[in-house]
C-alpha positions, -999 to +999 in steps of 0.1 A: +027-275-321+054-290-300+077-314-320+092-343-301+118-350-328+136-333-356+118-338-388+134-354-418+132-336-452+108-364-462+086-359-432+085-320-440+076-328-475+047-350-464+033-325-438-003-314-443-002-277-455-019-265-423+008-285-401+036-270-422+025-235-417+019-241-380+055-256-376+073-231-399+050-200-392+077-182-372+105-190-396+103-152-403+094-133-371+056-136-367+051-137-403+032-169-413+029-158-449+066-167-452+057-203-444+029-203-469+053-190-496+080-215-486+054-244-486+050-238-524+085-249-530+079-285-519+091-311-524+125-302-510+155-322-518+175-315-485+179-289-458+198-266-482+168-266-504+146-255-475+170-227-466+171-216-503+133-215-503+135-191-473+162-170-489+145-167-522+113-157-504+130-129-485+149-118-517+117-116-536+102-090-512+101-054-519+120-030-495+088-019-478+077-055-472+111-063-457+107-032-434+073-043-424+087-077-413+115-060-394+089-040-375+076-073-361+107-081-342+108-074-305+124-042-294+152-056-272+164-023-259+129-011-250+121-043-232+153-040-213+143-007-197+105-010-195+100-046-189+099-063-155+108-095-172+138-106-151+147-134-175+152-109-203+175-088-181+195-120-173+196-128-210+214-095-217+248-098-200+260-068-182+226-051-181+225-052-143+257-030-143+244-001-165+248+033-150+220+059-153+241+077-179+246+043-199+209+038-198+201+073-210+227+069-239+213+035-249+177+049-249+188+078-271+207+055-295+177+032-296+153+061-304+177+074-330+178+040-346+140+035-348+135+070-362+162+066-388+153+031-400+116+026-390+121-007-371+136-017-338+173-025-333+177-062-339+204-084-327+212-121-326+202-137-293+238-152-291+253-117-290+231-102-263+255-084-241+254-046-233+288-039-248+278-056-281+244-038-282+263-004-277+289-011-304+264-026-329+238+002-326+264+029-329+279+011-360+246+006-376+235+042-371+264+050-396+246+031-423+222+048-446+186+036-448 
């Protein structure tokens, strides 16, 4: 559903359940069950109340459920190498300047990340540049599962 304007909290509260789930179904990556759970918290008082409903839902999940959601996220590094999607390569600043060694190292890091954590390396779209991807994946690999 394409929205033509930003909804007010009152409008969100008055949405039919099916419409609410359609609009908020990707609040958590490809996981409409989140929207269904959030829907149960209506009526919302304000935007902070909506955010709290999302946070409370995520906090209520068991670790394996959170991991399952993380597995739904796109594998940015894999797409970078195996996709012919030019827009994606443009989105990731510096990707056109990677050497063969850089690509090999990044693939190894990404593979190690997926093996260690069981889900793809995830990074905020605003931070999509090769240097940030390298530093973040190296840093996160130091974490325990």
